[in-house]
KOLBA-56363 format. One record per residue: residue number from 1; residue in three letters; x, y, z of N, C-alpha, C in turn. Coordinates in Angstrom, 2 decimals, padded with zeros to 5 digits, always signed. Layout:
REM KOLBA-56363
PT   num   residu       n.u       n.v       n.w      ca.u      ca.v      ca.w       c.u       c.v       c.w
PT   NUM      ALA         X         Y         Z         X         Y         Z         X         Y         Z
...
END
This chain:
REM KOLBA-56363
PT   num   residu       n.u       n.v       n.w      ca.u      ca.v      ca.w       c.u       c.v       c.w
PT     1      LEU   +080.91   -003.58   +132.35   +080.22   -004.86   +132.67   +080.88   -005.42   +133.88
PT     2      LYS   +080.09   -005.99   +134.75   +080.57   -006.74   +135.91   +081.07   -008.10   +135.53
PT     3      ASP   +080.50   -008.74   +134.46   +080.87   -010.04   +134.23   +081.08   -010.21   +132.71
PT     4      ALA   +082.24   -010.46   +132.24   +082.56   -010.65   +130.85   +082.66   -012.10   +130.46
PT     5      THR   +082.24   -012.96   +131.31   +082.36   -014.39   +131.01   +081.35   -014.72   +129.88
PT     6      LYS   +081.47   -015.89   +129.29   +080.61   -016.34   +128.21   +079.66   -017.44   +128.69
PT     7      ASP   +078.48   -017.47   +128.06   +077.53   -018.49   +128.36   +077.86   -019.77   +127.62
PT     8      SER   +076.99   -020.81   +127.63   +077.27   -022.02   +126.92   +077.22   -021.91   +125.45
PT     9      PHE   +076.70   -020.80   +124.95   +076.64   -020.54   +123.47   +077.80   -019.61   +123.02
PT    10      GLY   +078.66   -019.24   +123.94   +079.80   -018.39   +123.61   +079.46   -016.92   +123.62
PT    11      HIS   +078.24   -016.54   +124.09   +077.85   -015.13   +124.10   +078.32   -014.54   +125.47
PT    12      VAL   +078.80   -013.27   +125.41   +079.23   -012.57   +126.63   +077.95   -012.37   +127.52
PT    13      ARG   +078.07   -012.64   +128.78   +077.00   -012.36   +129.71   +076.99   -010.88   +129.94
PT    14      LEU   +075.81   -010.26   +129.91   +075.74   -008.83   +130.04   +075.35   -008.33   +131.46
PT    15      SER   +075.87   -008.99   +132.46   +075.55   -008.52   +133.78   +076.13   -007.11   +134.02
PT    16      GLY   +075.39   -006.30   +134.78   +075.83   -005.00   +135.14   +075.20   -003.89   +134.19
PT    17      ILE   +074.43   -004.35   +133.19   +073.84   -003.34   +132.23   +072.84   -002.50   +133.02
PT    18      GLY   +072.00   -003.09   +133.93   +071.03   -002.27   +134.62   +071.74   -001.15   +135.49
PT    19      GLU   +072.81   -001.53   +136.09   +073.51   -000.59   +137.00   +074.08   +000.50   +136.12
PT    20      TRP   +074.64   +000.18   +134.97   +075.17   +001.25   +134.10   +074.07   +002.19   +133.56
PT    21      LEU   +072.92   +001.53   +133.18   +071.78   +002.34   +132.72   +071.28   +003.25   +133.80
PT    22      ALA   +071.17   +002.74   +135.02   +070.68   +003.63   +136.12   +071.61   +004.88   +136.28
PT    23      LYS   +072.90   +004.67   +136.24   +073.90   +005.80   +136.36   +073.74   +006.80   +135.18
PT    24      GLU   +073.47   +006.21   +133.97   +073.22   +007.10   +132.81   +071.91   +007.88   +133.00
PT    25      ILE   +070.89   +007.26   +133.48   +069.59   +007.97   +133.72   +069.78   +009.08   +134.77
PT    26      GLU   +070.52   +008.76   +135.84   +070.76   +009.76   +136.86   +071.60   +010.90   +136.36
PT    27      ALA   +072.61   +010.59   +135.50   +073.49   +011.69   +135.01   +072.72   +012.64   +134.06
PT    28      ARG   +071.90   +012.00   +133.25   +071.16   +012.80   +132.22   +069.88   +013.48   +132.73
PT    29      THR   +069.32   +012.96   +133.74   +068.04   +013.56   +134.26   +068.17   +014.29   +135.60
PT    30      GLY   +069.27   +013.94   +136.38   +069.36   +014.48   +137.65   +068.46   +013.74   +138.70
PT    31      LYS   +067.74   +012.76   +138.25   +066.76   +012.04   +139.09   +067.41   +010.63   +139.49
PT    32      GLU   +067.10   +010.28   +140.81   +067.68   +009.09   +141.28   +067.03   +007.89   +140.43
PT    33      ALA   +067.84   +006.86   +140.15   +067.35   +005.71   +139.41   +067.94   +004.49   +140.12
PT    34      ARG   +067.21   +003.51   +140.33   +067.59   +002.30   +140.92   +067.38   +001.17   +140.01
PT    35      THR   +068.19   +000.09   +140.27   +067.93   -001.15   +139.42   +067.37   -002.24   +140.35
PT    36      THR   +066.73   -003.12   +139.72   +066.19   -004.31   +140.41   +066.61   -005.55   +139.61
PT    37      VAL   +066.83   -006.63   +140.34   +067.23   -007.83   +139.74   +065.96   -008.75   +139.94
PT    38      LEU   +065.32   -009.14   +138.78   +064.14   -009.92   +138.88   +064.25   -011.11   +139.84
PT    39      GLY   +065.26   -011.82   +139.80   +065.45   -012.98   +140.70   +065.51   -012.61   +142.15
PT    40      HIS   +065.86   -011.35   +142.51   +065.92   -010.89   +143.86   +064.56   -010.50   +144.48
PT    41      ILE   +063.64   -010.11   +143.60   +062.34   -009.67   +144.06   +061.23   -010.60   +143.82
PT    42      GLN   +061.53   -011.61   +142.97   +060.47   -012.60   +142.75   +060.48   -013.63   +143.80
PT    43      ARG   +059.31   -014.19   +144.00   +059.27   -015.21   +145.16   +059.43   -016.62   +144.60
PT    44      GLY   +059.32   -016.84   +143.34   +059.30   -018.20   +142.84   +060.64   -018.79   +142.44
PT    45      GLY   +061.74   -018.17   +142.82   +063.00   -018.82   +142.40   +063.49   -018.22   +141.05
PT    46      THR   +064.18   -019.03   +140.28   +064.77   -018.67   +139.04   +063.68   -018.17   +138.07
PT    47      PRO   +063.86   -017.04   +137.45   +062.92   -016.43   +136.51   +062.62   -017.41   +135.31
PT    48      SER   +061.37   -017.56   +134.96   +061.07   -018.34   +133.79   +061.13   -017.51   +132.53
PT    49      ALA   +061.06   -018.09   +131.41   +061.08   -017.39   +130.20   +059.99   -016.30   +130.13
PT    50      PHE   +058.81   -016.70   +130.65   +057.70   -015.73   +130.69   +058.08   -014.49   +131.58
PT    51      ASP   +058.74   -014.76   +132.74   +059.04   -013.68   +133.57   +060.07   -012.72   +132.90
PT    52      ARG   +061.04   -013.30   +132.20   +062.05   -012.49   +131.50   +061.39   -011.72   +130.33
PT    53      TRP   +060.45   -012.33   +129.62   +059.75   -011.63   +128.51   +058.87   -010.57   +129.11
PT    54      LEU   +058.21   -010.78   +130.13   +057.32   -009.79   +130.75   +058.15   -008.58   +131.23
PT    55      ALA   +059.29   -008.88   +131.86   +060.13   -007.74   +132.26   +060.54   -006.90   +131.05
PT    56      THR   +060.89   -007.63   +129.99   +061.26   -006.89   +128.75   +060.10   -006.06   +128.28
PT    57      ARG   +058.93   -006.60   +128.21   +057.74   -005.89   +127.80   +057.50   -004.68   +128.66
PT    58      PHE   +057.64   -004.85   +129.93   +057.43   -003.67   +130.85   +058.45   -002.59   +130.52
PT    59      GLY   +059.64   -002.92   +130.29   +060.68   -001.99   +129.97   +060.31   -001.23   +128.65
PT    60      LEU   +060.02   -002.00   +127.67   +059.71   -001.37   +126.35   +058.50   -000.40   +126.50
PT    61      HIS   +057.50   -000.79   +127.16   +056.29   +000.05   +127.40   +056.64   +001.28   +128.29
PT    62      ALA   +057.52   +001.08   +129.23   +057.97   +002.20   +130.05   +058.69   +003.23   +129.23
PT    63      ILE   +059.59   +002.83   +128.38   +060.27   +003.68   +127.45   +059.29   +004.45   +126.53
PT    64      ASP   +058.34   +003.63   +126.03   +057.36   +004.33   +125.20   +056.58   +005.43   +125.94
PT    65      ALA   +056.23   +005.18   +127.27   +055.57   +006.21   +128.02   +056.44   +007.47   +128.20
PT    66      VAL   +057.74   +007.26   +128.46   +058.59   +008.39   +128.56   +058.72   +009.11   +127.20
PT    67      HIS   +058.83   +008.40   +126.19   +058.97   +008.98   +124.86   +057.70   +009.85   +124.53
PT    68      ASP   +056.53   +009.33   +124.97   +055.31   +010.03   +124.76   +055.06   +011.16   +125.68
PT    69      GLY   +055.95   +011.32   +126.73   +055.80   +012.35   +127.80   +054.71   +012.03   +128.73
PT    70      ASP   +054.28   +010.73   +128.80   +053.18   +010.32   +129.60   +053.64   +010.01   +131.01
PT    71      PHE   +054.00   +010.98   +131.82   +054.59   +010.90   +133.15   +053.51   +010.70   +134.15
PT    72      GLY   +053.94   +010.27   +135.38   +053.02   +010.09   +136.47   +052.19   +008.79   +136.37
PT    73      LYS   +052.64   +007.94   +135.45   +052.04   +006.64   +135.32   +053.02   +005.58   +135.41
PT    74      MET   +052.47   +004.30   +135.59   +053.28   +003.14   +135.73   +052.76   +002.14   +134.60
PT    75      VAL   +053.50   +001.27   +134.27   +053.07   +000.15   +133.40   +052.61   -001.07   +134.23
PT    76      ALA   +051.56   -001.66   +133.78   +051.04   -002.76   +134.53   +050.44   -003.91   +133.60
PT    77      LEU   +050.31   -005.04   +134.06   +049.76   -006.20   +133.31   +048.34   -006.27   +133.56
PT    78      LYS   +047.50   -006.17   +132.52   +046.07   -006.36   +132.64   +045.67   -007.44   +131.63
PT    79      GLY   +045.41   -008.66   +132.18   +045.20   -009.77   +131.33   +046.51   -010.11   +130.64
PT    80      THR   +046.60   -010.00   +129.34   +047.88   -010.13   +128.62   +048.37   -008.89   +127.99
PT    81      ASP   +047.69   -007.84   +128.25   +048.08   -006.42   +127.76   +048.87   -005.66   +128.84
PT    82      ILE   +049.78   -004.83   +128.35   +050.56   -003.93   +129.17   +049.80   -002.53   +129.02
PT    83      VAL   +049.34   -002.03   +130.16   +048.63   -000.74   +130.18   +049.34   +000.25   +131.04
PT    84      ARG   +049.00   +001.51   +130.86   +049.52   +002.54   +131.71   +048.45   +002.98   +132.69
PT    85      VAL   +048.90   +003.02   +133.95   +047.98   +003.34   +135.05   +048.57   +004.53   +135.78
PT    86      PRO   +047.72   +005.56   +136.12   +048.22   +006.71   +136.87   +048.73   +006.16   +138.24
PT    87      ILE   +049.88   +006.64   +138.65   +050.43   +006.18   +139.85   +049.55   +006.51   +141.04
PT    88      ALA   +048.88   +007.69   +141.03   +047.97   +008.12   +142.09   +046.81   +007.14   +142.20
PT    89      GLU   +046.37   +006.59   +141.13   +045.25   +005.55   +141.09   +045.72   +004.24   +141.70
PT    90      ALA   +047.01   +003.83   +141.25   +047.54   +002.61   +141.72   +047.79   +002.53   +143.22
PT    91      THR   +048.10   +003.75   +143.80   +048.43   +003.82   +145.20   +047.36   +004.44   +146.13
PT    92      ALA   +046.23   +004.62   +145.53   +045.15   +005.32   +146.24   +044.55   +004.55   +147.40
PT    93      LYS   +044.54   +003.26   +147.23   +044.02   +002.42   +148.38   +044.83   +001.19   +148.59
PT    94      LEU   +044.74   +000.68   +149.79   +045.50   -000.58   +150.05   +044.89   -001.75   +149.40
PT    95      LYS   +045.64   -002.55   +148.67   +045.10   -003.68   +148.00   +045.46   -004.89   +148.84
PT    96      THR   +044.46   -005.78   +149.08   +044.72   -006.87   +149.95   +044.40   -008.14   +149.11
PT    97      VAL   +044.96   -009.30   +149.64   +044.76   -010.58   +149.01   +043.52   -011.28   +149.60
PT    98      ASP   +042.67   -011.77   +148.78   +041.46   -012.43   +149.24   +041.88   -013.66   +150.04
PT    99      PRO   +041.35   -013.75   +151.32   +041.71   -014.89   +152.15   +041.56   -016.20   +151.52
PT   100      ALA   +040.55   -016.43   +150.60   +040.34   -017.66   +149.91   +041.58   -018.07   +149.15
PT   101      LEU   +042.38   -017.07   +148.67   +043.66   -017.44   +147.94   +044.59   -018.00   +148.92
PT   102      TYR   +044.62   -017.47   +150.08   +045.57   -018.05   +151.09   +045.21   -019.60   +151.39
PT   103      GLU   +043.93   -019.80   +151.43   +043.44   -021.21   +151.71   +043.94   -022.12   +150.48
PT   104      GLU   +043.79   -021.66   +149.35   +044.31   -022.48   +148.17   +045.82   -022.80   +148.29
PT   105      VAL   +046.59   -021.69   +148.64   +047.99   -021.91   +148.74   +048.32   -022.83   +149.93
PT   106      GLY   +047.53   -022.90   +150.96   +047.73   -023.72   +152.09   +047.75   -025.23   +151.63
PT   107      VAL   +047.08   -025.56   +150.60   +047.08   -026.96   +150.09   +048.55   -027.35   +149.77
PT   108      PHE   +049.32   -026.44   +149.23   +050.68   -026.81   +148.82   +051.69   -026.64   +149.94
PT   109      PHE   +051.47   -025.74   +150.93   +052.46   -025.41   +151.93   +051.93   -025.86   +153.35
PT   110      GLY   +050.78   -026.32   +153.51   +050.34   -026.72   +154.81   +049.93   -025.70   +155.73
END
């Protein structure tokens, strides 16, 4: 663990678990594994409870896909459901943002 300090409830902070897990995955599979930190890739600042819960759900469903041998797919959010999507399908075409959505955001950011 990178950080053995305790939070306000006296629980040990578990930072570094992702890095440890990536090393284990690489050692056991021979495949490169990388970690991501939600707060580093998210655009909205500190992760909300929903963001953390969603990340956990994605992880659980990804584990289930591996357990089922359902490779070549990614997990995705569809409505409130987590679904498996073939990676080839997910990357087949460029997905763009509707310009009308940019206009909506402009109300907040000018």
